[in-house]
C-alpha positions in Angstrom: 120.7 43.7 138.9 117.0 43.0 138.8 114.5 45.8 139.6 111.6 43.9 141.0 109.2 46.9 140.9 110.1 48.7 137.7 106.6 48.9 136.2 104.9 51.0 133.6 103.0 53.9 135.2 99.4 52.9 135.1 97.0 55.1 133.2 94.2 54.6 135.7 94.4 54.4 139.5 93.6 51.1 141.1 89.9 50.5 141.1 89.7 48.1 143.9 90.2 50.1 147.1 88.9 49.0 150.4 85.3 50.3 150.8 86.0 51.9 154.2 89.4 53.1 155.6 90.2 53.1 159.3 90.6 56.3 161.2 94.3 56.2 160.8 94.3 56.6 157.1 95.2 59.9 155.4 92.3 61.8 153.9 93.2 61.5 150.3 95.8 59.8 148.1 98.5 61.9 146.5 97.5 63.3 143.1 101.1 63.2 141.8 104.3 62.6 143.6 104.5 59.5 145.8 107.0 58.0 148.1 108.3 55.1 146.1 110.8 53.4 148.3 112.3 53.8 151.8 115.5 52.2 153.1 117.1 52.6 156.5 119.8 50.0 156.7 122.5 51.8 154.7 126.0 51.0 156.0 124.7 48.7 158.7 126.0 45.1 159.3 124.9 43.0 156.3 124.0 45.9 154.1 125.3 46.3 150.6 124.4 50.0 150.2 126.4 52.6 152.1 123.5 55.1 152.6 119.9 55.3 153.7 117.6 56.7 151.1 114.1 57.9 150.2 113.0 57.6 146.6 110.1 59.6 145.1 108.2 59.0 141.9 105.9 61.1 139.7 103.3 59.0 137.9 101.5 62.2 136.7 101.6 63.6 133.2 103.4 66.8 134.2 106.5 67.7 136.1 106.2 68.8 139.7 108.3 71.5 141.4 109.7 70.3 144.6 111.5 73.4 145.8 110.0 74.3 149.2 109.0 70.7 149.9 110.7 68.3 152.2 110.9 64.6 153.2 110.6 64.1 156.9 111.2 61.2 159.3 109.7 60.2 162.6 110.7 57.4 164.9 108.4 54.3 164.8 107.1 54.7 168.3 107.2 58.4 169.1 107.0 59.8 172.6 105.4 63.2 173.4 108.8 64.8 173.0 109.6 63.2 169.7 110.2 65.5 166.7 110.1 65.1 163.0 113.4 65.7 161.2 113.4 67.2 157.7 115.5 67.3 154.5 114.5 70.2 152.2 114.1 69.4 148.5 115.0 71.5 145.5 114.4 71.3 141.8 111.6 69.3 140.2 110.6 65.8 139.3 109.8 65.2 135.7 106.7 63.3 134.6 107.3 59.5 134.8 110.6 60.0 136.6 112.2 59.3 140.0 113.9 61.6 142.5 116.5 60.2 144.9 117.1 61.6 148.3 120.3 60.2 149.9 120.4 60.1 153.7 122.8 59.1 156.4 125.9 57.1 155.7 126.7 54.1 157.8 130.0 52.6 158.6 129.7 49.6 156.3 128.3 48.7 152.9 130.2 48.3 149.7 128.0 49.9 147.0 127.3 53.6 146.7 124.0 55.1 145.7 123.5 56.6 142.3 124.1 60.3 142.1 121.4 61.8 144.5 119.0 64.5 143.5 119.0 65.8 147.1 121.1 64.9 150.1 120.2 64.8 153.8 121.6 63.4 157.0 118.5 61.6 158.3 119.3 58.3 160.0 116.2 56.2 159.2 115.2 53.3 161.3 116.6 50.1 159.9 113.5 48.0 160.7 110.7 50.6 161.4 109.8 54.3 161.1 107.6 56.8 159.3 108.5 58.9 156.3 106.4 61.7 155.0 106.5 63.8 151.8 105.5 67.3 152.9 104.6 70.5 151.0 106.7 72.8 153.1 109.9 72.6 155.2 108.6 73.3 158.7 108.7 70.2 160.9 105.5 68.3 161.3 104.0 68.2 164.8 101.6 65.3 164.5 102.5 62.2 166.5 99.6 59.9 165.7 98.1 58.5 162.5 94.8 60.5 163.0 96.6 63.8 163.6 98.8 63.3 160.6 95.7 62.5 158.5 94.4 65.9 159.3 97.5 67.8 158.2 96.9 69.0 154.7 100.7 69.6 154.1 101.4 65.9 154.0 101.4 64.7 150.3 102.2 61.1 151.0 103.2 59.0 154.1 104.5 55.5 154.7 104.9 53.8 158.0 107.0 50.6 158.0 107.6 47.9 160.6 105.8 48.7 163.8 105.3 52.4 163.0 102.5 54.0 164.9 102.0 56.7 162.3 101.1 55.1 159.0 98.4 55.0 156.3 96.0 52.3 157.5 98.4 49.4 158.3 102.2 49.7 158.2 104.4 47.7 155.8 106.2 44.7 156.9 109.4 45.3 158.9 112.5 46.0 156.9 116.1 44.9 157.7 119.6 46.0 156.9 119.4 44.4 153.5 115.8 45.2 152.6 113.7 48.2 151.8 110.0 48.9 151.6 109.0 49.8 148.0 105.7 50.3 146.1 104.6 47.4 144.0 102.8 49.7 141.6 102.8 53.5 141.5 99.3 53.8 142.9 98.2 55.1 146.3 95.4 53.3 148.1 96.2 54.9 151.4 97.1 51.5 152.8 100.8 51.1 153.3 100.6 47.3 153.8 98.8 46.9 150.5 100.9 49.3 148.5 104.4 48.3 149.6 106.4 45.2 149.6 109.7 44.4 151.4 112.7 43.3 149.3 116.1 44.2 147.9 116.8 48.0 147.9 116.7 49.4 144.3 117.5 53.1 144.4 117.0 55.0 141.1 117.7 58.7 140.5 116.2 61.2 138.1 118.5 60.1 135.3 117.3 56.5 135.7 120.6 55.3 137.2 120.7 52.5 139.7 123.4 51.5 142.2 126.7 51.7 140.5 125.3 54.0 137.8 126.7 57.1 139.6 128.2 58.3 142.8 126.2 59.9 145.7 128.6 62.8 145.5 131.7 63.6 147.5 131.6 62.6 151.1 131.7 65.4 153.6 134.8 66.1 155.6 134.3 66.0 159.3 135.2 69.4 160.8 134.7 71.8 163.6 133.4 75.3 163.1 136.7 76.9 164.1 138.4 74.8 161.4 135.8 76.1 158.8 136.3 79.7 159.9 140.1 79.5 160.1 142.4 82.4 161.3 141.9 84.7 158.3 138.8 86.2 156.7 138.5 83.5 154.0 137.9 79.9 155.1 140.7 77.4 154.4 137.9 74.9 153.6 136.3 77.2 151.0 134.2 75.2 148.4 134.7 72.0 150.5 131.8 69.7 151.6 132.0 69.5 155.4 130.0 68.1 158.2 130.1 70.1 161.5 128.4 69.8 164.8 126.9 72.7 166.7 124.1 74.2 168.8 121.5 76.3 167.0 121.8 79.8 168.6 119.4 81.8 166.3 117.1 81.4 163.4 116.3 83.9 160.6 112.8 83.0 159.5 112.0 85.8 157.0 113.5 87.3 153.9 115.4 85.7 151.1 118.4 84.8 153.2 116.8 82.5 155.8 118.8 80.1 157.8 120.3 79.6 161.2 123.4 80.1 163.2 125.3 77.3 165.0 128.0 77.7 167.5 130.4 75.1 168.9 130.0 74.8 172.7 133.5 73.4 172.9 135.8 76.1 171.4 139.4 75.8 170.6 142.1 77.9 172.3 142.9 80.1 169.2 141.4 83.6 169.7 141.5 84.2 165.9 139.1 81.4 165.0 135.4 82.1 165.3 133.2 79.3 166.8 130.0 80.5 165.0 128.7 79.8 161.5 125.6 80.7 159.4 123.8 77.9 157.6 122.1 79.5 154.6 118.7 78.0 153.5 117.6 80.4 150.8 114.0 81.6 151.0 112.9 78.5 153.0 112.5 78.7 156.7 114.8 76.0 158.3 113.2 73.3 160.4 115.3 73.8 163.5 114.8 75.5 166.9 117.2 77.4 169.1 118.9 74.9 171.4 118.9 72.1 168.9 122.1 70.0 168.8 122.6 69.6 165.0 125.0 67.9 162.7 125.1 70.0 159.5 126.4 69.0 156.1 127.0 71.7 153.5 129.4 73.4 151.2 131.7 76.1 152.7 131.2 79.3 150.8 132.3 82.9 151.2 129.2 85.1 150.6 129.8 88.7 149.8 126.7 90.7 150.8 125.9 93.3 148.1 123.6 96.3 147.8 121.5 96.7 144.7 123.7 96.9 141.6 126.9 95.7 143.2 128.9 92.7 141.8 129.9 90.2 144.4 133.1 89.6 142.6 134.2 93.3 143.0 132.3 94.5 146.0 134.5 96.0 148.7 132.4 94.4 151.4 133.8 91.6 153.5 132.6 88.1 153.1 130.6 85.9 155.4 131.7 82.3 155.8 128.7 80.1 155.6 127.4 76.7 154.7 125.1 76.4 151.6 123.2 73.5 150.1 123.0 72.3 153.6 121.2 69.4 155.2 121.1 68.6 158.9 120.1 66.2 161.5 118.7 67.2 164.9 120.4 65.1 167.5 118.9 66.6 170.5 116.9 69.6 171.7 116.7 72.1 174.6 120.5 72.4 175.0 122.0 75.5 176.7 123.4 78.1 174.4 127.1 79.0 174.5 127.5 82.2 176.6 127.4 85.4 174.6 130.6 87.5 174.8 129.9 90.9 176.4 131.2 93.9 174.5 132.4 96.2 177.2 134.0 99.6 176.6 137.5 98.1 176.5 136.6 94.9 174.6 136.9 96.0 171.0 140.3 97.6 170.1 140.3 101.3 169.3 142.3 100.9 166.1 140.1 99.8 163.2 142.4 97.7 161.1 145.7 97.4 159.4 146.0 99.5 156.3 148.2 97.6 153.8 146.9 99.7 150.9 144.7 96.9 149.5 142.8 93.8 150.5 143.1 92.6 154.1 141.5 89.2 153.3 144.6 87.2 153.4 146.1 88.8 156.5 146.2 86.7 159.7 143.7 88.1 162.1 145.0 90.2 165.1 141.9 90.4 167.2 143.7 92.0 170.2 145.0 94.8 168.0 142.4 95.7 165.5 138.6 96.1 165.7 137.8 94.6 162.3 139.9 91.6 163.2 138.2 91.2 166.5 134.8 91.3 164.9 135.8 88.9 162.2 137.1 86.5 164.8 133.6 86.6 166.3 131.7 86.2 163.0 128.5 84.1 163.6 129.1 84.0 167.4 126.8 85.3 170.1 127.7 88.8 171.2 126.0 91.0 173.8 125.9 94.7 174.6 124.3 95.9 177.8 122.5 99.2 178.3 123.6 100.2 174.8 123.4 103.9 173.7 121.9 104.5 170.3 124.3 106.5 168.0 122.4 106.1 164.7 118.6 106.4 164.6 116.3 103.7 163.4 116.2 103.8 159.6 113.6 102.7 157.1 115.0 99.1 157.0 114.4 98.6 160.8 118.1 98.9 161.8 119.9 101.2 164.2 123.5 101.8 165.4 124.7 101.5 169.0 128.1 101.8 170.5 130.0 99.6 172.9 132.3 102.5 173.8 130.0 105.2 175.2 132.9 107.6 175.9 134.3 107.5 172.3 134.2 110.9 170.5 130.8 111.8 172.0 128.6 114.5 170.7 126.8 116.8 173.0 123.5 115.1 172.1 124.5 111.5 172.6 126.0 110.5 169.3 129.5 109.7 168.1 131.5 112.3 166.1 133.6 111.1 163.2 136.7 113.1 163.7 139.2 111.9 161.0 139.9 109.1 158.5 142.1 107.5 161.1 139.5 107.3 163.8 136.4 105.5 162.6 134.8 104.9 166.1 135.4 101.2 166.5 132.7 100.9 169.1 129.9 101.3 166.6 127.9 98.3 165.6 124.6 97.9 163.7 121.6 96.2 165.2 118.9 94.4 163.3 116.3 92.0 164.7 115.5 88.3 164.2 112.4 88.7 166.3 109.1 88.8 164.4 107.9 92.4 164.4 104.4 91.3 165.4 105.9 89.8 168.5 108.5 92.5 169.3 108.2 95.7 167.2 111.5 97.1 166.3 112.3 100.2 168.5 111.8 103.6 166.7 114.9 105.1 168.4 116.7 108.4 168.2 120.3 109.2 168.8 120.9 109.3 172.6 118.2 106.7 173.3 119.1 103.5 175.1 118.4 99.8 174.7 118.2 99.1 178.4 119.4 95.7 179.5 120.6 92.9 177.1 120.8 93.2 173.4 122.4 90.1 172.0 122.6 87.8 169.0 125.0 86.4 166.4 127.3 88.7 164.5 126.6 89.1 160.8 127.8 91.4 158.0 125.5 93.9 156.3 125.0 94.2 152.5 125.6 98.0 153.0 129.0 97.3 154.5 129.5 96.9 158.2 129.2 94.3 161.0 125.6 93.8 162.3 124.3 92.2 165.5 121.3 90.1 164.5 119.5 90.5 167.7 117.6 87.5 169.2 117.1 89.7 172.3 116.6 93.4 172.3 117.0 95.7 175.3 114.1 97.8 176.4 113.9 101.0 174.4 114.2 104.0 176.7 113.7 107.4 175.0 116.4 110.0 175.7 113.9 112.8 175.0 116.1 114.4 172.4 114.6 117.7 171.4 114.7 119.3 167.9 116.7 122.5 168.2 115.3 126.0 167.6 117.7 128.8 166.7 117.2 132.5 167.6 115.7 135.1 165.3 118.2 137.3 163.4 118.3 140.9 164.6 117.3 143.7 162.3 120.9 144.4 161.2 121.8 140.8 160.7 121.5 138.9 157.4 120.6 135.3 158.0 121.7 132.8 155.3 120.8 129.1 155.8 121.4 126.0 153.8 119.0 123.0 153.7 119.1 119.8 151.7 115.4 119.0 151.2 116.0 115.5 149.9 114.5 115.2 146.5 111.6 117.5 147.0 108.9 117.6 144.3 105.1 118.0 144.0 104.7 114.2 144.1 105.8 114.2 147.7 103.1 114.0 150.4 101.9 117.2 151.9 103.3 116.1 155.2 106.8 116.3 153.9 106.3 119.9 152.6 104.8 120.8 156.0 107.6 119.3 158.0 110.3 121.1 155.9 108.3 124.3 156.1 108.1 123.9 159.9 111.8 123.5 160.0 112.4 126.8 158.1 109.8 128.8 160.0 110.0 127.5 163.5 113.4 126.0 163.9 115.4 128.3 161.6 113.4 131.4 162.4 112.7 132.2 158.8 116.1 133.1 157.4 116.5 135.9 154.9 118.1 133.6 152.3 117.8 129.8 152.2 120.1 127.9 149.9 118.2 124.7 148.9 119.7 121.5 147.6 117.9 118.6 145.9 115.0 120.5 144.5 113.5 118.3 141.8 111.6 119.2 138.7 107.8 119.6 138.5 107.0 116.0 138.1 109.7 114.5 140.3 111.2 111.2 139.3 109.1 110.8 136.2 111.9 110.5 133.6 110.7 112.7 130.8 111.8 116.0 129.3 110.4 118.2 132.1 113.2 120.2 133.8 111.2 123.2 135.3 110.9 123.4 139.0 108.4 126.3 139.4 105.6 124.0 140.6 107.9 122.5 143.3 109.1 125.9 144.5 105.7 127.5 144.3 104.1 124.8 146.5 107.0 124.9 148.9 106.9 128.7 149.4 103.1 128.6 149.8 103.3 126.0 152.5 106.0 128.1 154.2 103.8 131.1 154.2 100.9 129.0 155.5 103.1 128.0 158.4 103.6 131.6 159.4 106.8 132.3 157.4 107.5 135.0 154.9 106.3 134.9 151.3 109.6 133.8 149.9 110.6 134.4 146.3 113.0 132.1 144.5 115.7 132.0 141.9 117.2 129.0 140.2 118.3 127.8 136.8 116.8 124.8 135.1 119.5 122.1 134.3 119.8 120.3 131.1 117.7 117.2 131.2 119.4 114.2 133.0 122.8 115.9 133.3 123.0 116.8 137.0 122.8 113.4 138.7 120.6 112.4 141.5 117.5 110.3 141.3 116.8 109.4 137.6 114.3 111.8 136.1 114.3 114.2 139.1 116.7 116.7 137.6 117.8 117.9 141.1 119.3 121.4 141.4 120.2 124.0 143.9 118.3 127.3 144.3 117.7 130.3 146.5 114.7 131.3 148.6 114.8 134.9 149.8 112.5 137.1 151.8 111.9 140.2 149.7 110.9 142.2 152.7 114.4 141.9 154.1 116.7 141.3 151.1 116.5 142.0 147.4 117.9 139.9 144.5 120.0 141.6 141.8 118.8 140.0 138.6 121.2 140.2 135.7 120.0 138.6 132.5 121.7 135.9 130.5 122.1 133.2 133.1 121.1 129.7 131.8 122.2 126.1 132.1 125.2 126.5 129.9 126.4 130.1 130.4 129.2 130.5 132.9 129.0 133.3 135.4 132.0 135.7 135.6 133.0 138.4 138.1 133.1 141.9 136.6 134.0 145.3 138.1 131.3 147.9 138.4 132.0 151.3 140.1 135.1 149.8 141.7 133.2 146.9 143.2 132.6 143.2 142.3 129.5 142.3 140.4 128.2 139.2 138.5 128.0 139.1 134.7 124.8 137.1 135.1 122.7 136.6 138.2 121.8 134.0 139.0 124.6 132.2 137.2 126.4 128.8 137.2 130.1 128.3 137.7 131.8 126.8 134.6 128.8 124.5 133.8 130.6 122.9 130.8 133.6 121.8 132.9 134.0 118.0 133.2 134.3 118.3 136.9 130.5 118.8 137.1 129.7 115.7 135.0 126.5 114.1 136.3 126.6 116.6 139.2 125.0 119.8 140.3 126.6 123.0 139.1 127.1 125.8 141.7 124.7 128.7 141.5 125.8 132.2 142.4 123.4 134.9 143.3 123.9 138.6 144.0 121.8 140.0 146.9 121.3 143.4 148.6 120.8 143.8 152.3 118.8 145.6 153.5 116.4 145.2 150.6 116.4 148.8 149.8 117.8 152.2 150.9 121.2 153.9 150.9 122.6 151.4 153.5 122.1 148.4 151.3 125.2 146.2 151.0 126.0 143.6 148.3 126.2 140.0 149.4 127.3 137.1 147.1 125.9 133.7 147.9 127.1 130.5 146.2 124.8 127.5 146.4 126.5 124.1 146.1 125.7 120.4 145.9 128.9 118.6 145.1 129.1 115.1 143.7 127.9 112.3 146.0 130.0 109.8 147.9 128.5 107.0 145.9 131.1 104.4 145.0 133.3 105.1 148.0 134.3 101.9 149.9 132.9 101.3 153.4 134.9 101.8 156.6 134.4 98.1 157.5 135.3 96.8 154.1 138.0 94.4 152.9 140.0 97.2 151.2 142.0 99.2 153.8 142.3 102.1 153.8 139.1 102.5 151.8 139.3 104.0 148.4 137.4 107.2 148.2 137.0 107.4 144.4 134.3 110.0 144.5 136.7 112.3 146.3 138.6 112.9 143.1 135.7 114.6 141.4 134.9 116.7 144.5 138.4 118.0 144.7 138.2 119.1 141.0 134.9 120.8 141.9 136.5 122.5 144.9 139.3 123.8 142.6 136.7 125.4 140.3 134.7 126.9 143.2 137.9 128.2 144.8 138.9 129.7 141.5 135.6 131.6 141.4 136.1 132.8 145.0 139.6 134.0 144.1 138.3 135.8 141.0 135.8 137.6 143.2 138.4 138.6 145.8 140.7 139.7 143.1 138.1 142.4 142.3 136.9 143.0 145.8 139.1 141.4 148.5 136.6 142.0 151.3 133.4 141.2 149.5 130.6 139.8 151.5 130.7 136.2 150.5 128.8 133.1 151.7 129.6 129.7 150.2 126.9 127.2 151.3 125.5 123.8 150.6 126.0 120.1 150.6 129.6 119.6 149.7 129.4 115.9 150.4 132.7 115.8 152.3 134.2 116.2 155.7 136.0 119.1 157.3 139.2 117.1 157.3 138.9 116.0 153.6 141.0 117.2 150.7 137.9 118.8 149.3 137.6 121.2 152.2 141.3 121.6 152.5 141.3 122.8 148.9 138.6 125.4 149.7 140.0 126.5 153.1 143.8 126.7 152.4 144.9 130.3 152.4 143.3 133.6 153.4 140.1 133.4 151.3 137.5 131.3 153.2 136.8 130.3 156.8 134.6 127.4 158.1 132.7 128.5 161.2 132.1 124.8 161.9 135.7 124.7 163.0 135.0 127.2 165.7 132.5 124.9 167.4 133.6 122.4 170.1 134.4 119.0 168.5 131.2 117.4 170.0 129.1 119.9 167.9 130.7 119.5 164.5 128.2 117.5 162.6 125.1 117.9 160.4 124.5 114.3 159.2 124.6 110.9 160.7 125.7 107.9 158.7 126.2 104.4 160.1 126.3 105.8 163.6 129.0 108.4 162.8 127.9 112.0 163.3 129.7 113.9 160.5 129.7 117.0 158.4 128.7 117.0 154.8 126.9 120.3 154.7 128.9 123.5 155.1 128.8 127.2 155.3 132.0 129.0 154.4 132.5 132.8 154.6 135.0 135.3 153.5 137.6 135.5 156.3 137.0 139.2 156.7 133.6 138.3 158.1 135.1 136.0 160.8 134.4 138.2 163.8 130.9 139.1 162.5 129.5 135.7 162.0 127.2 133.9 164.4 126.9 130.3 163.2 124.5 127.5 164.2 123.9 124.0 163.1 120.2 123.3 163.9 119.7 119.6 164.7 116.2 118.7 163.6 116.6 115.7 161.3 119.7 113.6 161.2 119.5 112.2 164.8 115.8 111.3 164.6 113.9 108.3 163.4 111.3 110.6 161.9 113.0 113.0 159.5 111.8 115.6 157.0 115.3 115.2 155.4 118.4 113.2 156.3 120.4 116.5 156.6 120.3 119.1 159.4 120.1 122.7 158.2 122.6 125.3 159.3 122.8 129.1 159.1 125.0 132.1 159.6 123.9 135.5 160.9 126.1 138.5 160.3 126.1 142.2 159.6 127.4 142.6 156.0 130.4 144.9 155.5 130.0 148.2 153.7 133.4 148.4 152.2 134.0 151.7 153.9 136.9 151.3 156.4 135.8 153.6 159.1 132.2 152.4 159.0 133.2 148.7 159.0 135.7 149.3 161.9 132.9 150.9 164.0 130.5 148.1 163.2 133.2 145.5 164.0 133.5 147.1 167.5 129.8 147.1 168.0 129.5 143.5 167.0 132.4 142.5 169.2 130.6 144.1 172.2 127.2 142.7 171.4 126.6 139.0 172.4 125.6 136.9 169.4 123.5 134.4 171.1 
């Protein structure tokens, strides 16, 4: 085959350019990449080639990156409503090379294009039209030669036939068997002078011509429900398909931009979703809501992952989507398929089948299981009306709502997580597709409402859970949730609190210290003893050999005093560097604050990071071998985790009536690595639970050793145990007569201290010797977990009680007094 215009790239641009260009010419020639050839007759009657194409060339001396560029097409005689159509480009074009963009395939033709460097679905005009090379992917808006000349994004442009938009004069008209190609790789900004009409001669980046390669596999015509199938994984996975649909939403920011399409003519199978996400990487797609599109792309199963996760092993469910996609806009302004309304009885109560492994291959049962219902709506428009917020807005501008407002409600508007078998199927995460400058994301607390319509396509979060990508957000109505204030302890009551202060260190802003101090002074009424978790060392996350925390605790106690609280003293043990988990370099640990005006600390020397505390007998009573001391710090159960700290206190601080009280501060291993409730493994594996159960066995062993010496000792076990009341961890601690959880005495709607993914749950606990049951007044003070603005992600809690003397007659009399005296 002869290539009529295969010429050497000239070293110099043409020197004879018209002295003056008409108004319609572009402002400047392209300095590098040019449109080399345009052909719109592919597959038409009389055509040899099967596809339309656009060929680019780079006469410059250096390669040019084309990712983020596009080629765009406009009809020859545009009307005011005409729109440019785009094909995004990827990769680069080498110096002196070509770049072939295959476009729409016709019904005829006998010869395939060479392997294309990019593929689109643009149906170019066979005789006339305008093609532009654009630095960007957003659709051009110019509809005249003058307006396009003023658009700096246009790198090159050619109008052929009777095209209105062109550089100076258009080329001659093409036909089904002819293309418009440059006669030399120079740009005079005059299409008629630069191009000639002749036989189409497509060449790709490898230098192959027609017959030198294949344009790639031809897409399989399909409908969205065929792509989605009736299980979680597409039956057309890895296939190239072409699907029609209406654009229902666009994600125009982030690294996962793209758009959702939905078929307005669904099938009758309730298991097959009619929605689909078209992934476009970091490039904003050139589409608008309401466009009727024909999309060509490869069907993939994308597994959203959080940082550090491997998509091959993540427990998250996948999202069926199209990648490496191109599309043609066939019409605009179409009505959207109606959004399905999630009413209280729409989503099944049962979460999912629990086969003991992956649920990916199971046929969906959307009428029976919530996860199956949501999967069968993946990518489709869903709506929740007058939605109640059950998880406050987080730092990623996301919140949780419920479609089942009566499901396991808390007294403050949330949703209690009551057991492993009841995950609250009405919960759903909400993010926004609306630009925040246009519609700021609501800063909502638990119990607030999104009044009116919240709707958008259903997606899946990288943190594990279905998420409504809202294209419409209801009006945020505040529920006026108040931060709780507990009562002050009475003179005879010892108040012991626990508070996870979330990686507190001197590098934190003063405002965090003040908010935490305000919580202790105003909301907790300055407890006598405060068990602290997540105290970091003196330089916070700087990963060096520093392990001391005196600067952290000194600053904290000073801020508490400045807020009107007592001048607390503290006790803690420095951990071995980088051995106790948490934020790298932070060396988090547990510790005690105590008010020396109300309680004294019994210091017994010898406690350090490696010495285990033991229970000894002194004068017939229990005492600690070291105080403070750590429980079996060398045991493998505490690997990369905080070791419990035991302290011996006396209350009142002095005098003959002082009673000994033992307090154990805890921060068990985190739940990191546990599989999500909405994941593909059901029931989720809770691998971290194994370590916490081991830790509970050791803690329970210490409790039993204390009770073996003094059965009715005043004992408080407090802290962040990182597990639920119904978990094996707590069962291990609470079985038998040793310990009691006052949390269990609360009504079900009050049993929580933490909110995660819209589930109000209990990770923090205070346990007491059962002999103290009738003396204890217990309170979870809700000041953080339900609020958008938080000093910590945990709520503190405390117990108030009169410690026992160990003298039967005195204790019996005090029990009677406490029974008659109201605790609140």
